[in-house]
N, C-alpha and C positions, 0 to 999 in steps of 0.2 A: 753832355758839353763838348763843343767845338773847339779847337785850337788850331791856330796856323801861323807858321814864322814868314813874315812880310819882309822880304829884303826890298828895302824902298828905294837903293840905290846902289850902283857898283862904285862909285867915289869913295876913297877911302885914303885917310893920310899915313897910313902905315902899308908896309911891304913885308906881312910875317912870311917865314919860311913854309908853314905849313898850311897856308891857306887853301880853300877849295875852289876860289876865283881865280882867274889869272887876268880881268880886266879891271884895271882901277882908273881909266883914264878919267880926264875931265869931261863934264857934261855939263849943259845947261839945266841946273837943277831947278828953276822954276818952271820949265816947259812941262814937266811931269805933274805939278800940282793938279790939275783937272783929271786927269788919268789917275792918279792915286786915290781922289773923292770916288771916281766911279767904281773903281775896285772895291773899296770899301764898302759902297752901297749893293754891289754884285753880291758880297758875301754875305753880311748883316742884314739885309732887307729879305734875302731869300729864305732865313731860318729865324724869324721873329720870336718862336718861342723855345729857342734853344739858348743858353749862355755859351758866350765867346771868347775865349781867351785870345788875344793877338802880341806876338813877340816882336816888336818892331827891331829891325836891323838893317845891315846893309852887306858891303861897304860900311861906313861909318854914319848912321842915322842921325848925329846929332849936327851935322853938317848943312841938313835940310833946311832951307829957309822958310818953308812951309810946315815943318814938323809940329810945333803948337797948335796951328790950324788945323791940320791933320788930326791930331789927337782930339782937339776940340768935337770936331766933325764924328769922331768914333763915338765920343761921350755923349753925344745925343740920341744914340741907339739904346735902348731900354735893355735889350739881351746880351750888351757889352758887359763880361762880367770884369775882365782887369787886361790891363795892358804891361808889359814888361819891355823895358829897353836895354836890348844887347847892344854892347858899345867898347870902344878899347879904352875908354876913360882917359882920353887924352885932352877932351875940351872943357876948358877952363872960365867959360863963359858964364859969370854967376848973374846977369838977369836972365838968361835963357834956363839956368837951372831954379831961379826963383819960380819962374813962369811954368816949369814942370811940376815943380812942388805944388801948385795950385791943383792938380789934376786930381779928383777923388779917387777914380780908378787908375790909375796909375800906381802900381804897386811897389816895382821895383827896377832897379839897372843892375843889369848884368854885364860883369866886365872881364875880359879876358884877360887871362896871365898865362904865362907856361910855366912859372917855377919861382920858387922862394930866394933861388939861388941868383945873383943877379947876372954874372957871368952867363948861365944857360937861358934865362929869361931873355935877357937883351940879345941874345946871340939869335934866337928864335923870332924875336917882335921888335928889334930895334934898339939900340944906345939910347939909354935914358929912360927906357919904360918903365922897369920897376921902381927906380925913384920917382918917376912922374906918379905912380900909383900911390907910393906913400902919402902924396899929398891929396890926390884926388879923392881916393876911398873916403876918407875922413870928411872932406869939403862935399861932396855929393851927399852924405848923409845929414850933414850939418845944414846944408843950405835947404834940401827938399823934404826931409824927413822921411823919404823913403828906404827900404831896406836895400841892402848892398849883396850881390852873391857875386862870387867870383867863379871863374870856367875855367878849367885845365883842360887843354886836349892831351891825353897820355901819347908818349911816343918814347923810342927808346934813347931821345935826346933829355928827355926829363923824368922819366920814370922812377929814377932812383932819388929824386926830392920830394918826393910826397909829403913826408913830414915836414921838410924845410917850408913848403909851400902853406900847409895847413898852419905852421906857426905863423907865416906872416899874414894871415887872413885873419887871426887872433890879433896879433899885434896890432893890425891897423884897423880893427873895428868891423871887418867883413860879418855878414849875419851867416853866412853859409858858402861851401864853395861845390862846384860841380865837376865830376871826374868824366869824361867823354873818350872816344878811342881816335885815333889819328887814321884818317882815309885818304889815301896819295890820289888827290884830284888838283885841278889847276896849278897854282904855283908850287904846291905839296907835291907834284910828281918829282920835283927834284932833289926831294929827300925820300924817296920811295923806301930807301935803305934803312930809314929809322922805323919803319911800321914793326910795332909789336908781334912779337911771336905769342902763340898759345901760352907758352910759358911765362914769358914775359908778362901777358895778362892777368894769368893767374897769381904770380907774385906780387902785381899792384893790387889786386882787390884784397890781398892779404894784408899789404900796407896800407890800404886805406882803412880797412878795418882796425888796424893798430894804431891808426892816427885817432881813431874814433875810442881806443881803450878797449875794444873788442877784439876777440879772437875768433874769425868765421871762417867757415869752409866754402871756400869759392865753388866748390862742385854742385854746393847746393844754391848757388846764384849763378849758376851756368847761363840761366836764361835771360839775364839782364845785362842792358845794353850800357846802362850809365849809374852813377851813383852820387846821392847828396851829402855831405856833412856838414852838420851844424857848426858854426864858430864862435857863437855868439854869447856862448854860456847858457843859454835859457831853454835848453831843454834837458830832459833827464838820461841818463847813460842809454837807457834801452831806445830812446828815441833820438838820438842823434845821427844816426845813420838810415839812410832810406836808399832803397834800389828800385830801379825802374824798369820795367818791359819795353819794349819798342812797341810805339803806338801807331804803327803804318796801316793805313787803312782809312777809311772814310771818317774818322774823328779827328784827323790832322792832315796839315798839307803844307808845302811849301812854296809862297806866293813870290815870283821874280818882278823886277821892275816893269817889265814890258807886258806883265799879265800871265805869262806861262806859269801853268800850275805843275809842279813835281810832287811826287808822293812823300818825298823827301828832300832836302836841300842836297844830300849826298849822292841820293839816288835820282840821277839826272835823265829820268824818263820822262816825258812831257804826256800830260794826259787832259791836257785841254788849254785853253787862254779863256782867263775869268772877263776878259773885255770883249770877246767875241762868241762867246755862248754861254748859256745858263749853268750856275753853280749847280742845279740839281743834276745837270747831266754829268758835270766832271765829277762829283761827287760818287755816281754809281762807277765810274771808272777807278777813283780812288779806292773804293770798296774792294776791287778785285784783289788788291794787295793784303787785305786784312789776314792776319795769322791762321785763322782757321779755313780761307780758301787757297792761300799760298804753299800751306804745309804739303798736302797730296800731290803738288807740282814739283817740290824739290827733288833733286836728287845729289849723289855724292856720297862717298863712304860715311860721312858723319849726318850732314841735313837731311840725307834721304833717309835715314832709319833712327832719326833722335828720338829721345825717349821722352824729352819734355814737351809737352802738348801746348804750353804758351809760348815756346820761342819759335820765332821763323827765321831765326840765324840774322845776321847783317847783309841784309840783300845788297846794299850800297858797297859793302868791302867785297862781296864775291864779284859784283859787276867791275868794280873799279883793277880788281886782280886779274880776273880772268875773261871779262867780258861776257860773263853769264850772271845773272841777277838771279837765278835759280840755282847755283852751284852751291859748293861747301863755303862755311864762314871759317877761314883759315885760322881764327883767333879764338875759337869756340874751345873753351877749359878742355872739352873731350878729345880734341885734339893733340895736346900737349905730350911731349915726349918725355917728359922727366916725371912719370906718373907711377 
């Protein structure tokens, strides 16, 4: 299975404080339609026997006039496994949502929010953001019939409101909620001081477990970079919480609007351009970031001697803070002071 996050455009109608991009300027969205089709072909046609998951994002992907045409083109490939749309949930175009609901392999909308506390959420995402989601989460589910996942980026600004955010997800009918860590890039550089410490991340993991009704040991989950919590009541207690390892390497990538490929959207080290060279050559460079290949190169007090074989640490965070993608992951729970 190969999966990639495709940033279709930089254009966005929000200016979130923690955003990893700093370019939101207007662009002629129709100019890129042919380029996007070529990029889709370059990936999916190159691996016809391999299932592919595509996460469409931006900017704000629902602003693209050719979005439904692009999805129809993607669905013409038999090896397309599924599509998910990552959105800020502000677009309430019923005709567009109806059309999106007709695509068989569109699985979900992943909607960003930062807190179930309106004051905190709107401070990060903009006035009226949370109240708007109270409308659009049920609207997206009702019109499209697709599932809705909420996405919370944890920082010191919101990490004390995990329970309130999970409650909000349940109240609005969201199917689940994903938790990831804030990395100071782009606009987010202005709030670098809100980066979680190792102790903060440790406590956040425990709070996520508590929201699932579980008592978990963060030390046992030190290798995990993100967590998912089912909120629709359709999972058994033991299946409510899922922990995800980093999938950096040849099985994933981030594709930018101009065709540039990064190993991860937050690890902004170009490994090629899908419009100018073959996907097979780019994939060879992506493979250099796999855990098994990167671990022997790591240095630092913690990552250089890590006991977890399946953990590469967060290379994006090490680069963002120290300028060294092979350095220590400062948020690793092994680095916490209160231990």
